[in-house]
N, C-alpha and C positions, 0 to 999 in steps of 0.2 A: 821521748818517742818509744824507746826500747821498753821502758816501764809499762807503757800503755799496751804494747804488743804482748808483753809477758802476762799482764792481767787478763787480756782477752784469751790467750792460750790457756791460762789456768782455768778460766770460767768454762771454756770449751771442754777441757778434760774433765772438769767436775760434773758437767751435765751428762757427758757420755758414761761416766761411772754411776751417776745417780739414776739414769733411766732404767737400767736393769733392776735396781733396788725397788724403784717405784712399781715396775712391772710385776715383781715378785709379790709386793704387798697387794696390788690390785688383783692379781690372780687369786689370792686367798680370799679377798672380799667377794669377788664374782662367783667363785665356785662354792663358797660357804652359803651364799644366797641361793644359788641354783639348787643346792642340795637340801634346802630348807623346805619344810611343808608349806604349801601355799605361797611359793616363791613368786616374786614379781617377774622372774625370767621364765620364758618358755625355752629359749635357747639363745646362744650368741656365738659369733665367730671369735675364736681366741685371738685372732690377729688384731681385733679392735682394742684389746688390752694393751698391746705394745704401742698402738697409736696414741691411746689416751695417756699412757705413761710418758710418751714423748712430749705431749703438751704440758703435762703437770711438771715434769722435770725442767722444762725450759729449753729442751733440745729443739723443739719446734717453737719458734718465737712469736709467730703471729697468733691472732685470735682463732678460736675453735668454733666451727659452725655445726649445729646439731639439727637434723631434720627428723620430724616425727610424722608418720603417716598411718593410715588405717581407715576403714570404711566409716560411714556416718554412725554416730553414737557408739563408737568403740571405746571412747575414753581418752583419746589422744590429747584433746584440749585440757582436760582435767590433769593429766599427767604433766603436760607442759607447764601449766600454772603451778603445780606442786614443785616442779624443779625450779621455776623462777622464784617462787616464794622462799624456798629453802636457801637458794644462793643469795638472794637479797638479804635474808636474815643474817647469814654468815658475813656478808660484806658490810652490813651495818655494825655488827659486833666487832669486826676487826678493821673497820675504817678502810675498806677496799673500794676504790672509786671505779665507776663504770664496769661493774662485774658482768652484767648480762643485759642483752637487748633482744626484744621479741619482734619478729617480723611475721605477721599473721597472714597465712595463705588466703584466707577468706577475703581479705581486703583487696585482692587482685582479681576478683570477678569483674568482668567488663560492665560498664554502666549500661543498664537496660531499663532505666526509669521511664523513658518515653514508651517503651513497649508495655510496661505495667499499666501506664495511664490508658493506653489504647485498649488493653484487655479488660480494664475496669477494676481489677483487683490482682493481687499477687497470686492468689490461688488459681485464677483463670490463666494468668501468664505462665505459671509453672506447668500447666497442662500441655503447653505448646512450645515451651522453650526448655532445652535440656541443660540443667545446671550440673549434671553429674558426669560430665566429660571434661578432660583437661583443657579442651579448646574454649571452655567457658571462662577461663582465667588467663590473665596476661602473665604467664609464667616466665617469659623471657625478661620482662621488667623486674620481676621478683628476684631472679637470679642475678641480674645486674646490681640491684640494691644490696643484696647480701655480699657480693664480691667487693662492692665499694666499702662497706662496713669492715670487711676483713682487711682491706687495704688501709684502714685507719681514717676513712673519710666520713663526714656527716652526710646523711641523705634525708630527703623528705619522702615519707611513705604515703601511699593513698589510704583512704578510709572508705569502706563499703558499708552501706546501711543494711543490716540484717533484719530490720523490723518489717520489711515487706515493700519497700519502695524500689529496690534494686538500683539505688543511686550510689555512684562512687565519686568521691571528691579526691582529686589528685593533689600531690604536694601538700598534704594536710598535716602530717605528724612528723616532727623533727626527731630522727633517730641518731643517737651518738654511737660511735664505735666503742666496743667493749671487749672484754676478755672472752665472752661467750656470746654467740648469736644463735638464737633458737627459733625454729619455725615449726608449725604443725598444720596439717590439713589433709584433705582427701588425696591430693595429687602431689604432695611434697616430695615423694620419691620417684615420680615419673621421669621419663627420659629427658625432658627439656630442662629440668632443674636439679636432678639428683646429684650431679657432679659438683654442685656448689657446696655440698655438705661433707664434712669430715667424718661425722658419726651419724649413721642412718639407722633409725629406729622404726620398727613396725609394731603397731599395737593390735593384738589379736583378741577377739571376743567371740563367745558362742553365739550362734544364730538366735537362740531364745532370748538371751539377755540384750543383744543388740536390737532386736525387734521391739521389746518392751520399752527400751530407752527411746527408740525412734518415735513411737506413738505418743509417748509422754511429751516429747519435744514438739511433735506436730500439733498437739492440743495447745501448747503454750504459744505457738506461732499462728494459730487460727487457720490451719490448712483445710479444715473442714472435710468435705467429701472427697477432696483431691488427695488426701493423705495416702489412701490405698494405692493410687496410681503412682504417686511420687515415690512411695516405698518400693513398689515393684520395679520401677525404672532404676532407682538407686541401687537396688540389689543386683539387677542384671548388669548395670554398668560397672559395678564394683568387681564383678567376676572378670571383666575385660581389662579394666584400667588400674584397679587398686590391689586386688589379691596378688597379681604377679609381682608387685613391687616387694612383697615379703621375701622373695627369693634373693634380692640384692641387699636386703637389710643386714646390718652388722649385728643388730640386737632385735629379738622379738620379745616384746613384753606382754604380759597378761593384762588385758583391760578389765579384769575382774578382781584383781588383788586389792586388798585394803589400801586406802589412800595413804595411810600413815606409813605403810611399808616402803613406798617410793621415797618419801621424805627421809626415812631412817637410812636407806641405802645411800642416798645423795649425801646425807650428813656424814656417813662413814668415809666417803671420799674426801669431803671437805675437812674432816678431822685429820686425814693423812696430809693434806695440803698445809693445814695449820701446823702440824708437827714438823714438816719440812721448813716452814717459815721460822718456827721457834729455834730450829737448829741452824738457821741462816744458810740453808742449802739451796733454796729456790725462791724466785720471786713470782708470785701468782699474778 
């Protein structure tokens, strides 16, 4: 019994010593990137480096939840996928199980399939139903699912059909608890759900680039003549519900940086984790 207590105390002391070291290394990584031309960072709160160090060192022992927000066509989903792909590649190489789980905010839109049928098409439905407000999504349920995953419990996630039916199937996708839970969406950092995340990221993009991306996507989704009205509404609602969430974000990323740069930065953090593993200092 005494030996067990001694080991626990030793581990606790080790993580408390390790956290400042990890924080120092992360500081260097973050500020080197911030000061680089065409950086992925616009700005960040330096407190987030201490929090991230706590997770990496093992001082904070539970899973870490990352929330990514930004207006439509900002690049938030692309960035989330790049983070997921990079972490999955790392976990495959080093045989890390259950490294990351994605919870997609878009899957929490309420089922409005009957309304689409009555309207005759999704384009007509979109003219009269506002999808660009937080109330269009069941964010309370999403927050509950994330918290369950962080507690180490499996959950069944919903699946929303983005092809134009507005149909949602509940209890559709089994999600396993993992070391990182990541979500992205328009309203990921709004009041009902923001507190579920440990690391809050906002993706900023210029109006010109965002508009070009939106209309390209509108063509792919066959919005037709309703695209202008949908864009106008999305832009107006973004000013009310989405832009203000940047004020509470820990990190503001550029949605126009080269995709490879996001992966390179995540890999630098993962290399630090691997280094700590190699020295038997921390368990990721």
